[in-house]
Every structure is written in structure tokens, then in C-alpha cells.
N, CA, C and O atoms as a Tinker XYZ file with bonds, in Angstrom:
   496  protein
     1  N     11.924000   -6.377000   11.228000    73     2
     2  CA    10.928000   -6.550000   11.936000    64     1     3
     3  C     10.002000   -5.131000   12.365000    63     2     4     5
     4  O      9.820000   -5.084000   13.582000    81     3
     5  N      9.535000   -4.253000   11.783000    73     3     6
     6  CA     9.186000   -2.953000   12.290000    64     5     7
     7  C      7.650000   -3.043000   12.243000    63     6     8     9
     8  O      6.976000   -3.779000   11.523000    81     7
     9  N      7.195000   -2.068000   13.233000    73     7    10
    10  CA     5.467000   -2.065000   13.208000    64     9    11
    11  C      5.385000   -0.672000   13.110000    63    10    12    13
    12  O      6.211000    0.112000   13.577000    81    11
    13  N      4.417000   -0.395000   12.522000    73    11    14
    14  CA     3.872000    0.973000   12.565000    64    13    15
    15  C      2.577000    1.378000   12.449000    63    14    16    17
    16  O      2.029000    0.353000   12.044000    81    15
    17  N      1.689000    2.262000   12.550000    73    15    18
    18  CA     0.466000    2.322000   12.073000    64    17    19
    19  C     -0.073000    3.172000   11.019000    63    18    20    21
    20  O     -0.457000    4.286000   11.376000    81    19
    21  N     -0.172000    2.866000    9.816000    73    19    22
    22  CA    -0.845000    3.548000    8.719000    64    21    23
    23  C     -1.977000    4.000000    9.081000    63    22    24    25
    24  O     -2.678000    3.466000    9.940000    81    23
    25  N     -2.359000    5.382000    8.245000    73    23    26
    26  CA    -3.748000    5.918000    8.399000    64    25    27
    27  C     -4.180000    6.005000    6.996000    63    26    28    29
    28  O     -3.453000    6.207000    6.024000    81    27
    29  N     -5.729000    5.792000    7.012000    73    27    30
    30  CA    -6.381000    5.959000    5.661000    64    29    31
    31  C     -7.290000    6.916000    5.970000    63    30    32    33
    32  O     -7.774000    6.837000    7.099000    81    31
    33  N     -7.696000    7.910000    5.177000    73    31    34
    34  CA    -8.791000    8.531000    5.207000    64    33    35
    35  C     -9.674000    8.538000    3.883000    63    34    36    37
    36  O     -9.166000    8.989000    2.856000    81    35
    37  N    -11.005000    8.043000    3.867000    73    35    38
    38  CA   -11.859000    7.740000    2.930000    64    37    39
    39  C    -12.786000    8.813000    2.998000    63    38    40    41
    40  O    -13.458000    9.111000    3.985000    81    39
    41  N    -12.782000    9.417000    1.814000    73    39    42
    42  CA   -14.346000   10.344000    1.453000    64    41    43
    43  C    -15.193000    9.965000    0.269000    63    42    44    45
    44  O    -15.142000   10.457000   -0.858000    81    43
    45  N    -16.101000    8.861000    0.779000    73    43    46
    46  CA   -16.835000    8.361000   -0.376000    64    45    47
    47  C    -17.862000    9.441000   -1.091000    63    46    48    49
    48  O    -18.232000    9.226000   -2.245000    81    47
    49  N    -18.249000   10.451000   -0.468000    73    47    50
    50  CA   -18.970000   11.360000   -1.657000    64    49    51
    51  C    -17.868000   11.814000   -2.635000    63    50    52    53
    52  O    -18.079000   11.845000   -3.848000    81    51
    53  N    -16.873000   12.110000   -2.172000    73    51    54
    54  CA   -15.793000   12.621000   -3.085000    64    53    55
    55  C    -15.109000   11.963000   -3.872000    63    54    56    57
    56  O    -14.466000   12.406000   -4.824000    81    55
    57  N    -15.225000   10.640000   -3.451000    73    55    58
    58  CA   -14.569000    9.324000   -4.200000    64    57    59
    59  C    -12.960000    9.593000   -4.256000    63    58    60    61
    60  O    -12.257000    9.509000   -5.263000    81    59
    61  N    -12.574000    9.911000   -3.028000    73    59    62
    62  CA   -11.452000   10.210000   -2.628000    64    61    63
    63  C    -10.797000    9.524000   -1.538000    63    62    64    65
    64  O    -11.473000    9.386000   -0.518000    81    63
    65  N     -9.299000    8.939000   -1.544000    73    63    66
    66  CA    -8.617000    8.377000   -0.030000    64    65    67
    67  C     -7.322000    8.804000   -0.171000    63    66    68    69
    68  O     -6.729000    8.674000   -1.242000    81    67
    69  N     -6.854000    9.268000    0.737000    73    67    70
    70  CA    -5.444000    9.912000    1.455000    64    69    71
    71  C     -5.404000    9.254000    2.336000    63    70    72    73
    72  O     -6.307000    8.801000    3.039000    81    71
    73  N     -3.792000    9.089000    2.392000    73    71    74
    74  CA    -3.190000    8.633000    3.479000    64    73    75
    75  C     -1.731000    8.385000    3.745000    63    74    76    77
    76  O     -0.981000    8.786000    2.855000    81    75
    77  N     -1.284000    7.921000    4.581000    73    75    78
    78  CA     0.337000    7.570000    4.836000    64    77    79
    79  C      0.448000    6.019000    4.736000    63    78    80    81
    80  O     -0.394000    5.270000    5.231000    81    79
    81  N      1.358000    5.668000    4.178000    73    79    82
    82  CA     1.540000    4.149000    3.752000    64    81    83
    83  C      3.205000    3.802000    3.993000    63    82    84    85
    84  O      4.118000    4.542000    3.627000    81    83
    85  N      3.349000    2.634000    4.622000    73    83    86
    86  CA     4.717000    2.299000    4.430000    64    85    87
    87  C      5.211000    1.319000    2.987000    63    86    88    89
    88  O      4.701000    0.288000    2.548000    81    87
    89  N      6.046000    1.875000    2.637000    73    87    90
    90  CA     6.734000    0.932000    1.287000    64    89    91
    91  C      7.680000    0.497000    1.517000    63    90    92    93
    92  O      8.435000    1.063000    2.308000    81    91
    93  N      8.011000   -0.678000    0.918000    73    91    94
    94  CA     9.128000   -1.564000    0.391000    64    93    95
    95  C      9.649000   -1.210000   -0.793000    63    94    96    97
    96  O      8.902000   -0.922000   -1.728000    81    95
    97  N     10.972000   -1.182000   -0.911000    73    95    98
    98  CA    11.305000   -0.807000   -2.035000    64    97    99
    99  C     12.632000   -1.981000   -1.899000    63    98   100   101
   100  O     13.202000   -2.318000   -0.861000    81    99
   101  N     12.963000   -2.582000   -3.662000    73    99   102
   102  CA    13.695000   -3.283000   -3.666000    64   101   103
   103  C     13.944000   -3.659000   -5.285000    63   102   104   105
   104  O     13.088000   -3.320000   -6.103000    81   103
   105  N     15.232000   -4.419000   -5.737000    73   103   106
   106  CA    15.311000   -4.654000   -7.366000    64   105   107
   107  C     15.488000   -5.660000   -7.461000    63   106   108   109
   108  O     16.054000   -6.322000   -6.591000    81   107
   109  N     15.020000   -6.165000   -8.668000    73   107   110
   110  CA    14.584000   -7.713000   -8.912000    64   109   111
   111  C     14.976000   -7.871000  -10.325000    63   110   112   113
   112  O     14.071000   -7.339000  -10.968000    81   111
   113  N     15.816000   -8.306000  -11.086000    73   111   114
   114  CA    16.316000   -8.732000  -12.226000    64   113   115
   115  C     16.195000   -7.261000  -12.996000    63   114   116   117
   116  O     15.612000   -7.183000  -14.077000    81   115
   117  N     16.836000   -6.013000  -12.304000    73   115   118
   118  CA    16.958000   -4.825000  -13.004000    64   117   119
   119  C     15.906000   -4.187000  -12.867000    63   118   120   121
   120  O     16.038000   -2.976000  -13.047000    81   119
   121  N     14.613000   -4.638000  -12.542000    73   119   122
   122  CA    13.830000   -3.671000  -12.325000    64   121   123
   123  C     13.752000   -2.918000  -10.688000    63   122   124   125
   124  O     14.552000   -3.239000   -9.810000    81   123
   125  N     12.789000   -2.010000  -10.499000    73   123   126
   126  CA    12.957000   -1.488000   -9.281000    64   125   127
   127  C     11.648000   -1.447000   -8.807000    63   126   128   129
   128  O     10.904000   -0.525000   -9.143000    81   127
   129  N     11.200000   -2.531000   -7.904000    73   127   130
   130  CA     9.970000   -2.579000   -7.276000    64   129   131
   131  C      9.894000   -1.658000   -6.110000    63   130   132   133
   132  O     10.809000   -1.298000   -5.369000    81   131
   133  N      8.006000   -1.187000   -6.073000    73   131   134
   134  CA     7.415000   -0.742000   -4.979000    64   133   135
   135  C      6.341000   -1.238000   -4.414000    63   134   136   137
   136  O      5.300000   -1.251000   -5.071000    81   135
   137  N      6.362000   -1.754000   -3.072000    73   135   138
   138  CA     5.596000   -2.628000   -2.601000    64   137   139
   139  C      4.640000   -1.856000   -1.487000    63   138   140   141
   140  O      5.181000   -1.028000   -0.754000    81   139
   141  N      3.214000   -2.124000   -1.356000    73   139   142
   142  CA     2.501000   -1.148000   -0.119000    64   141   143
   143  C      2.092000   -2.499000    0.296000    63   142   144   145
   144  O      1.268000   -3.091000   -0.401000    81   143
   145  N      2.573000   -3.055000    1.353000    73   143   146
   146  CA     2.318000   -4.283000    1.818000    64   145   147
   147  C      0.503000   -4.419000    2.500000    63   146   148   149
   148  O     -0.238000   -5.376000    2.276000    81   147
   149  N      0.185000   -3.331000    3.240000    73   147   150
   150  CA    -0.996000   -3.102000    3.740000    64   149   151
   151  C     -2.390000   -2.739000    2.385000    63   150   152   153
   152  O     -3.556000   -2.531000    2.721000    81   151
   153  N     -2.119000   -2.736000    1.528000    73   151   154
   154  CA    -2.872000   -2.702000    0.266000    64   153   155
   155  C     -2.583000   -3.593000   -0.780000    63   154   156   157
   156  O     -3.047000   -3.335000   -1.891000    81   155
   157  N     -1.674000   -4.922000   -0.565000    73   155   158
   158  CA    -0.838000   -5.919000   -1.176000    64   157   159
   159  C     -0.804000   -5.123000   -2.768000    63   158   160   161
   160  O     -1.081000   -5.868000   -3.708000    81   159
   161  N     -0.511000   -3.799000   -3.075000    73   159   162
   162  CA    -0.238000   -3.375000   -4.104000    64   161   163
   163  C      1.335000   -3.047000   -4.657000    63   162   164   165
   164  O      2.060000   -2.532000   -3.806000    81   163
   165  N      1.968000   -3.301000   -6.054000    73   163   166
   166  CA     3.136000   -2.959000   -6.598000    64   165   167
   167  C      3.192000   -2.678000   -7.533000    63   166   168   169
   168  O      2.462000   -3.120000   -8.420000    81   167
   169  N      4.256000   -1.670000   -7.718000    73   167   170
   170  CA     4.887000   -1.081000   -9.313000    64   169   171
   171  C      6.178000   -1.329000   -9.385000    63   170   172   173
   172  O      6.849000   -1.616000   -8.394000    81   171
   173  N      6.604000   -1.247000  -10.472000    73   171   174
   174  CA     7.816000   -1.301000  -10.995000    64   173   175
   175  C      8.389000   -0.214000  -12.049000    63   174   176   177
   176  O      7.579000    0.499000  -12.642000    81   175
   177  N      9.617000   -0.096000  -12.261000    73   175   178
   178  CA    10.056000    0.878000  -13.160000    64   177   179
   179  C     11.537000    0.293000  -13.288000    63   178   180   181
   180  O     12.009000   -0.745000  -12.823000    81   179
   181  N     12.175000    1.395000  -14.149000    73   179   182
   182  CA    13.635000    1.428000  -14.804000    64   181   183
   183  C     14.702000    1.655000  -13.270000    63   182   184   185
   184  O     15.711000    1.112000  -12.820000    81   183
   185  N     13.674000    2.907000  -12.806000    73   183   186
   186  CA    14.189000    3.395000  -12.021000    64   185   187
   187  C     13.461000    3.472000  -10.512000    63   186   188   189
   188  O     12.239000    3.338000  -10.569000    81   187
   189  N     13.920000    3.632000   -9.409000    73   187   190
   190  CA    12.884000    3.790000   -8.504000    64   189   191
   191  C     11.980000    5.403000   -8.206000    63   190   192   193
   192  O     11.008000    5.720000   -7.519000    81   191
   193  N     12.911000    6.129000   -9.129000    73   191   194
   194  CA    11.541000    7.451000   -9.379000    64   193   195
   195  C     10.317000    6.837000  -10.567000    63   194   196   197
   196  O      9.156000    7.226000  -10.691000    81   195
   197  N     11.017000    5.795000  -11.327000    73   195   198
   198  CA     9.891000    5.468000  -12.165000    64   197   199
   199  C      8.840000    4.576000  -11.620000    63   198   200   201
   200  O      7.649000    4.736000  -11.890000    81   199
   201  N      9.191000    3.843000  -11.019000    73   199   202
   202  CA     8.667000    2.763000  -10.056000    64   201   203
   203  C      7.517000    3.585000   -9.194000    63   202   204   205
   204  O      6.325000    3.305000   -9.319000    81   203
   205  N      8.007000    4.666000   -8.273000    73   203   206
   206  CA     7.266000    5.191000   -7.669000    64   205   207
   207  C      6.221000    6.278000   -8.183000    63   206   208   209
   208  O      5.258000    6.477000   -7.443000    81   207
   209  N      6.308000    7.034000   -9.420000    73   207   210
   210  CA     5.461000    7.550000  -10.402000    64   209   211
   211  C      4.521000    6.603000  -10.850000    63   210   212   213
   212  O      3.342000    6.953000  -10.822000    81   211
   213  N      4.904000    5.042000  -11.413000    73   211   214
   214  CA     3.600000    4.569000  -11.674000    64   213   215
   215  C      2.747000    4.018000  -10.418000    63   214   216   217
   216  O      1.543000    3.764000  -10.446000    81   215
   217  N      3.706000    3.872000   -9.191000    73   215   218
   218  CA     2.515000    3.912000   -7.798000    64   217   219
   219  C      1.768000    5.017000   -7.786000    63   218   220   221
   220  O      0.543000    4.892000   -7.809000    81   219
   221  N      2.289000    6.133000   -7.753000    73   219   222
   222  CA     1.286000    7.086000   -7.535000    64   221   223
   223  C      0.130000    7.318000   -8.530000    63   222   224   225
   224  O     -1.068000    7.342000   -8.248000    81   223
   225  N      0.816000    7.519000  -10.000000    73   223   226
   226  CA    -0.237000    8.062000  -11.141000    64   225   227
   227  C     -1.144000    6.795000  -11.651000    63   226   228   229
   228  O     -2.208000    6.968000  -12.246000    81   227
   229  N     -0.527000    5.322000  -11.309000    73   227   230
   230  CA    -1.305000    4.309000  -12.200000    64   229   231
   231  C     -1.769000    3.042000  -11.217000    63   230   232   233
   232  O     -2.977000    2.810000  -11.269000    81   231
   233  N     -1.121000    2.335000  -10.481000    73   231   234
   234  CA    -1.733000    1.855000   -9.443000    64   233   235
   235  C     -2.394000    2.308000   -8.177000    63   234   236   237
   236  O     -3.524000    1.934000   -7.863000    81   235
   237  N     -1.817000    2.951000   -7.608000    73   235   238
   238  CA    -2.967000    3.644000   -6.329000    64   237   239
   239  C     -4.226000    4.331000   -6.735000    63   238   240   241
   240  O     -5.228000    4.312000   -6.020000    81   239
   241  N     -4.145000    5.191000   -8.365000    73   239   242
   242  CA    -5.030000    5.817000   -8.800000    64   241   243
   243  C     -5.930000    4.718000   -9.315000    63   242   244   245
   244  O     -7.129000    4.818000   -9.057000    81   243
   245  N     -5.533000    3.761000   -9.958000    73   243   246
   246  CA    -6.555000    2.361000  -10.262000    64   245   247
   247  C     -7.334000    1.767000   -8.998000    63   246   248   249
   248  O     -8.560000    1.657000   -9.000000    81   247
   249  N     -6.370000    1.321000   -7.707000    73   247   250
   250  CA    -7.104000    0.781000   -6.781000    64   249   251
   251  C     -7.941000    1.657000   -6.236000    63   250   252   253
   252  O     -8.826000    1.084000   -5.601000    81   251
   253  N     -8.048000    3.258000   -6.226000    73   251   254
   254  CA    -9.279000    3.887000   -5.398000    64   253   255
   255  C    -10.072000    3.749000   -6.479000    63   254   256   257
   256  O    -11.180000    3.330000   -6.143000    81   255
   257  N     -9.957000    3.937000   -7.699000    73   255   258
   258  CA   -11.207000    4.232000   -8.691000    64   257   259
   259  C    -11.878000    2.564000   -8.520000    63   258   260   261
   260  O    -13.089000    2.541000   -8.300000    81   259
   261  N    -11.281000    1.419000   -8.595000    73   259   262
   262  CA   -12.047000    0.059000   -8.817000    64   261   263
   263  C    -12.567000    0.052000   -7.139000    63   262   264   265
   264  O    -13.700000   -0.407000   -6.993000    81   263
   265  N    -11.848000    0.520000   -5.843000    73   263   266
   266  CA   -12.573000    0.838000   -4.547000    64   265   267
   267  C    -14.033000    1.364000   -4.788000    63   266   268   269
   268  O    -15.103000    0.759000   -4.712000    81   267
   269  N    -13.726000    2.816000   -5.136000    73   267   270
   270  CA   -15.032000    3.666000   -5.178000    64   269   271
   271  C    -15.937000    3.098000   -6.218000    63   270   272   273
   272  O    -17.016000    3.689000   -6.172000    81   271
   273  N    -15.904000    2.059000   -7.252000    73   271   274
   274  CA   -16.747000    1.685000   -7.967000    64   273   275
   275  C    -17.745000    0.973000   -7.250000    63   274   276   277
   276  O    -18.733000    0.687000   -7.926000    81   275
   277  N    -17.756000    0.561000   -5.905000    73   275   278
   278  CA   -18.509000   -0.401000   -5.033000    64   277   279
   279  C    -19.274000    0.413000   -4.336000    63   278   280   281
   280  O    -19.031000    1.617000   -4.429000    81   279
   281  N    -20.144000    0.057000   -3.655000    73   279   282
   282  CA   -20.810000    0.815000   -2.861000    64   281   283
   283  C    -20.074000    0.905000   -1.504000    63   282   284   285
   284  O    -19.053000    0.260000   -1.265000    81   283
   285  N    -20.825000    1.979000   -0.400000    73   283   286
   286  CA   -19.798000    2.137000    0.439000    64   285   287
   287  C    -19.485000    1.002000    1.551000    63   286   288   289
   288  O    -18.548000    0.986000    2.350000    81   287
   289  N    -20.546000    0.038000    1.380000    73   287   290
   290  CA   -20.586000   -1.053000    2.851000    64   289   291
   291  C    -19.316000   -1.996000    2.235000    63   290   292   293
   292  O    -18.668000   -2.670000    3.035000    81   291
   293  N    -18.991000   -2.024000    0.848000    73   291   294
   294  CA   -18.327000   -3.156000    0.304000    64   293   295
   295  C    -16.900000   -2.594000    0.380000    63   294   296   297
   296  O    -15.969000   -3.351000    0.655000    81   295
   297  N    -16.670000   -1.080000    0.105000    73   295   298
   298  CA   -15.646000   -0.547000    0.247000    64   297   299
   299  C    -14.791000   -0.916000    1.674000    63   298   300   301
   300  O    -13.607000   -1.230000    1.798000    81   299
   301  N    -15.860000   -0.755000    2.707000    73   299   302
   302  CA   -14.871000   -0.969000    3.952000    64   301   303
   303  C    -14.749000   -2.206000    4.763000    63   302   304   305
   304  O    -14.133000   -2.407000    5.810000    81   303
   305  N    -15.749000   -3.268000    3.769000    73   303   306
   306  CA   -15.258000   -4.322000    3.954000    64   305   307
   307  C    -14.308000   -4.932000    3.024000    63   306   308   309
   308  O    -13.661000   -5.904000    3.415000    81   307
   309  N    -14.151000   -4.488000    1.865000    73   307   310
   310  CA   -12.331000   -4.678000    1.445000    64   309   311
   311  C    -11.379000   -4.459000    2.211000    63   310   312   313
   312  O    -10.494000   -5.289000    2.419000    81   311
   313  N    -11.429000   -3.268000    2.760000    73   311   314
   314  CA   -10.154000   -2.645000    3.387000    64   313   315
   315  C    -10.289000   -3.244000    4.882000    63   314   316   317
   316  O     -9.373000   -2.974000    5.660000    81   315
   317  N    -11.314000   -3.999000    5.320000    73   315   318
   318  CA   -11.316000   -4.947000    6.748000    64   317   319
   319  C    -10.567000   -6.022000    6.404000    63   318   320   321
   320  O     -9.678000   -6.458000    7.137000    81   319
   321  N    -10.947000   -6.650000    4.984000    73   319   322
   322  CA    -9.886000   -7.710000    4.635000    64   321   323
   323  C     -8.692000   -7.405000    4.531000    63   322   324   325
   324  O     -7.818000   -8.215000    4.842000    81   323
   325  N     -8.504000   -6.599000    4.231000    73   323   326
   326  CA    -6.678000   -6.031000    4.252000    64   325   327
   327  C     -6.065000   -5.803000    5.503000    63   326   328   329
   328  O     -4.852000   -5.629000    5.614000    81   327
   329  N     -6.900000   -5.796000    6.498000    73   327   330
   330  CA    -6.555000   -5.753000    7.701000    64   329   331
   331  C     -6.878000   -4.161000    8.503000    63   330   332   333
   332  O     -6.594000   -4.016000    9.692000    81   331
   333  N     -7.443000   -3.129000    7.751000    73   331   334
   334  CA    -7.611000   -1.757000    7.808000    64   333   335
   335  C     -8.720000   -1.794000    8.896000    63   334   336   337
   336  O     -9.560000   -2.678000    8.728000    81   335
   337  N     -8.885000   -0.929000   10.066000    73   335   338
   338  CA    -9.824000   -0.864000   10.948000    64   337   339
   339  C    -10.391000    0.770000   11.332000    63   338   340   341
   340  O     -9.759000    1.696000   11.841000    81   339
   341  N    -11.598000    0.720000   10.947000    73   339   342
   342  CA   -12.103000    1.927000   11.388000    64   341   343
   343  C    -11.908000    2.651000   12.537000    63   342   344   345
   344  O    -11.917000    1.928000   13.534000    81   343
   345  N    -11.680000    4.176000   12.829000    73   343   346
   346  CA   -11.554000    4.737000   14.239000    64   345   347
   347  C    -12.675000    4.769000   14.627000    63   346   348   349
   348  O    -13.644000    5.011000   13.908000    81   347
   349  N    -12.721000    4.465000   16.157000    73   347   350
   350  CA   -13.480000    4.885000   17.271000    64   349   351
   351  C    -13.978000    6.212000   16.882000    63   350   352   353
   352  O    -15.187000    6.370000   16.708000    81   351
   353  N    -13.143000    7.179000   16.732000    73   351   354
   354  CA   -13.655000    8.510000   16.745000    64   353   355
   355  C    -14.052000    9.332000   15.669000    63   354   356   357
   356  O    -15.032000   10.076000   15.707000    81   355
   357  N    -13.195000    9.180000   14.590000    73   355   358
   358  CA   -13.358000    9.561000   13.236000    64   357   359
   359  C    -14.003000    8.215000   12.247000    63   358   360   361
   360  O    -13.328000    7.210000   12.023000    81   359
   361  N    -15.094000    8.364000   11.839000    73   359   362
   362  CA   -15.911000    7.312000   11.219000    64   361   363
   363  C    -15.061000    7.206000    9.591000    63   362   364   365
   364  O    -15.160000    6.164000    8.943000    81   363
   365  N    -14.439000    8.117000    9.183000    73   363   366
   366  CA   -14.181000    7.938000    7.606000    64   365   367
   367  C    -12.414000    7.849000    7.745000    63   366   368   369
   368  O    -11.805000    8.016000    6.688000    81   367
   369  N    -11.805000    7.660000    8.677000    73   367   370
   370  CA   -10.605000    7.156000    8.991000    64   369   371
   371  C    -10.489000    5.937000    9.546000    63   370   372   373
   372  O    -11.089000    5.499000   10.527000    81   371
   373  N     -9.439000    5.253000    8.658000    73   371   374
   374  CA    -8.987000    3.645000    9.303000    64   373   375
   375  C     -7.395000    3.824000    9.241000    63   374   376   377
   376  O     -6.660000    4.567000    8.590000    81   375
   377  N     -7.190000    2.875000   10.147000    73   375   378
   378  CA    -5.687000    2.594000   10.427000    64   377   379
   379  C     -5.409000    0.954000   10.353000    63   378   380   381
   380  O     -6.245000    0.057000   10.455000    81   379
   381  N     -4.122000    0.855000   10.165000    73   379   382
   382  CA    -3.609000   -0.272000    9.694000    64   381   383
   383  C     -2.353000   -0.767000   10.694000    63   382   384   385
   384  O     -1.328000   -0.169000   10.369000    81   383
   385  N     -2.208000   -1.384000   11.446000    73   383   386
   386  CA    -0.878000   -1.370000   12.218000    64   385   387
   387  C     -0.007000   -2.911000   11.262000    63   386   388   389
   388  O     -0.357000   -4.088000   11.167000    81   387
   389  N      1.022000   -2.268000   10.789000    73   387   390
   390  CA     1.913000   -3.084000    9.785000    64   389   391
   391  C      2.622000   -3.799000   10.471000    63   390   392   393
   392  O      3.100000   -3.153000   11.404000    81   391
   393  N      2.945000   -4.905000   10.459000    73   391   394
   394  CA     4.235000   -5.752000   10.271000    64   393   395
   395  C      4.894000   -5.752000    9.085000    63   394   396   397
   396  O      4.261000   -5.881000    8.037000    81   395
   397  N      6.251000   -5.607000    9.098000    73   395   398
   398  CA     6.580000   -5.724000    7.873000    64   397   399
   399  C      7.506000   -6.958000    8.008000    63   398   400   401
   400  O      8.233000   -7.017000    9.000000    81   399
   401  N      7.530000   -7.848000    7.178000    73   399   402
   402  CA     8.406000   -9.239000    7.444000    64   401   403
   403  C      9.299000   -9.230000    6.371000    63   402   404   405
   404  O      8.717000   -9.507000    5.322000    81   403
   405  N     10.691000   -8.981000    6.215000    73   403   406
   406  CA    11.478000   -9.151000    5.389000    64   405   407
   407  C     11.460000  -10.236000    4.407000    63   406   408   409
   408  O     11.435000  -10.198000    3.177000    81   407
   409  N     11.486000  -11.484000    5.463000    73   407   410
   410  CA    11.755000  -12.849000    4.757000    64   409   411
   411  C     10.764000  -13.288000    4.331000    63   410   412   413
   412  O     10.882000  -14.277000    3.608000    81   411
   413  N      9.408000  -12.754000    4.592000    73   411   414
   414  CA     8.057000  -13.084000    3.699000    64   413   415
   415  C      7.982000  -12.611000    2.566000    63   414   416   417
   416  O      7.485000  -13.214000    1.615000    81   415
   417  N      8.735000  -10.833000    2.491000    73   415   418
   418  CA     8.543000  -10.337000    1.363000    64   417   419
   419  C      9.686000  -11.057000    0.349000    63   418   420   421
   420  O      9.567000  -11.197000   -0.868000    81   419
   421  N     10.377000  -11.311000    0.858000    73   419   422
   422  CA    11.535000  -12.171000   -0.195000    64   421   423
   423  C     11.328000  -13.489000   -0.566000    63   422   424   425
   424  O     11.886000  -13.994000   -1.540000    81   423
   425  N     10.200000  -14.339000    0.493000    73   423   426
   426  CA     9.629000  -15.544000   -0.283000    64   425   427
   427  C      8.414000  -15.463000   -1.107000    63   426   428   429
   428  O      8.168000  -16.194000   -2.066000    81   427
   429  N      7.562000  -14.370000   -0.584000    73   427   430
   430  CA     6.479000  -13.809000   -1.781000    64   429   431
   431  C      6.869000  -13.658000   -3.343000    63   430   432   433
   432  O      6.365000  -14.066000   -4.389000    81   431
   433  N      8.048000  -12.850000   -2.999000    73   431   434
   434  CA     8.378000  -12.390000   -4.472000    64   433   435
   435  C      9.387000  -12.982000   -5.353000    63   434   436   437
   436  O      9.835000  -12.559000   -6.419000    81   435
   437  N      9.694000  -14.200000   -4.600000    73   435   438
   438  CA    10.905000  -15.127000   -5.108000    64   437   439
   439  C     12.422000  -14.535000   -4.859000    63   438   440   441
   440  O     13.301000  -15.011000   -5.578000    81   439
   441  N     12.753000  -13.649000   -4.010000    73   439   442
   442  CA    13.748000  -13.222000   -4.406000    64   441   443
   443  C     15.402000  -13.770000   -3.486000    63   442   444   445
   444  O     15.336000  -14.668000   -2.647000    81   443
   445  N     16.196000  -13.366000   -3.679000    73   443   446
   446  CA    17.547000  -13.958000   -3.300000    64   445   447
   447  C     17.518000  -13.312000   -1.945000    63   446   448   449
   448  O     17.087000  -12.173000   -1.764000    81   447
   449  N     18.039000  -14.164000   -0.911000    73   447   450
   450  CA    18.443000  -13.468000    0.643000    64   449   451
   451  C     19.397000  -12.323000    0.457000    63   450   452   453
   452  O     19.514000  -11.486000    1.352000    81   451
   453  N     20.186000  -12.229000   -0.824000    73   451   454
   454  CA    20.907000  -10.930000   -0.602000    64   453   455
   455  C     19.940000   -9.743000   -1.115000    63   454   456   457
   456  O     20.453000   -8.625000   -1.139000    81   455
   457  N     18.966000   -9.832000   -1.413000    73   455   458
   458  CA    18.183000   -8.700000   -2.111000    64   457   459
   459  C     18.024000   -7.666000   -0.967000    63   458   460   461
   460  O     17.324000   -7.786000    0.038000    81   459
   461  N     18.725000   -6.746000   -1.283000    73   459   462
   462  CA    18.617000   -5.170000   -0.257000    64   461   463
   463  C     16.880000   -4.694000   -0.548000    63   462   464   465
   464  O     16.354000   -4.629000   -1.659000    81   463
   465  N     16.186000   -4.387000    0.838000    73   463   466
   466  CA    15.142000   -4.314000    0.911000    64   465   467
   467  C     14.926000   -2.732000    1.966000    63   466   468   469
   468  O     15.099000   -2.741000    3.185000    81   467
   469  N     14.616000   -1.766000    1.351000    73   467   470
   470  CA    14.056000   -0.663000    1.933000    64   469   471
   471  C     13.129000   -0.115000    2.388000    63   470   472   473
   472  O     12.165000   -0.328000    1.653000    81   471
   473  N     12.810000    0.626000    3.399000    73   471   474
   474  CA    11.061000    0.857000    3.531000    64   473   475
   475  C     11.194000    2.358000    4.044000    63   474   476   477
   476  O     12.179000    2.872000    4.573000    81   475
   477  N     10.164000    2.839000    3.806000    73   475   478
   478  CA     9.890000    4.100000    4.013000    64   477   479
   479  C      8.271000    4.788000    4.001000    63   478   480   481
   480  O      7.384000    3.949000    3.844000    81   479
   481  N      7.947000    5.828000    4.109000    73   479   482
   482  CA     6.541000    6.321000    4.373000    64   481   483
   483  C      6.552000    7.080000    3.180000    63   482   484   485
   484  O      7.494000    7.722000    2.715000    81   483
   485  N      5.343000    6.934000    2.707000    73   483   486
   486  CA     5.003000    8.269000    1.690000    64   485   487
   487  C      3.416000    8.706000    2.037000    63   486   488   489
   488  O      2.810000    8.100000    2.921000    81   487
   489  N      3.011000    9.404000    1.555000    73   487   490
   490  CA     1.761000   10.332000    1.673000    64   489   491
   491  C      1.197000   10.838000    0.311000    63   490   492   493
   492  O      1.752000   11.463000   -0.593000    81   491
   493  N      0.092000   10.435000    0.426000    73   491   494
   494  CA    -0.981000   10.429000   -1.171000    64   493   495
   495  C     -2.191000   10.954000   -0.755000    63   494   496
   496  O     -3.115000   11.086000   -1.557000    81   495
């Protein structure tokens, strides 16, 4: 059980999002899985590198493309529903206090209790 604060900066005019996110990695039936709990996004690959590449090149790109196809208030409403909060100082920055529950991840992905889960930060 670890808690950190993730950061997300939204540039709605440029239709671009950048941030620092906590990811969890694990293996399931020979596939490597990358999961970003605060965005509820996952990717997979034959290797950890392939799963990370899919996350960066496909999943996050699709997420932001879909997000920015909405009007600005809908974007912030969607992120609010995921637990993100606007900064009181910088209106385009959001934060998310992440609580990683390994037992919840095991249950949600229907994994064995012996599954090794690792965590790290990524910057996109």
C-alpha cells in the first residue's frame, strides 16, 4: 500500500497532456501488462518493453485523442470522475493521490496471489 501524488498538465488549446503517472507491471499468461490505475488504462506485450511501447504509442495517445475530442468542461469532468483534482494555483494542472492496492489489482485482473506486481513512475 503506497500513496503518491501524480501530476497531469492539460493544454486544451494544443490538445496535449503531459504528466507523471504511477504504473504497475505484472505478467499474466505469458503477457506483460502495464496498468495506470489513475487513468484506468492498460497495455500488454510479449516483453515489458513491448507493453510500455504500446502504452506510450497507442493507449495514451488514444486516451488523449479521445479526451480532447470533447469540449473543455467535459475533459475536466471526465478527469474529475477518475479522481483528478485541479490545482488551486495552476488551472491547467491536476493532481491525483494514488493509492495502489495490490490485492485489488490481483482481484480486478483475476490474477493468482503469487503474481509479482512491480510499481514505478513514468513521465509522458
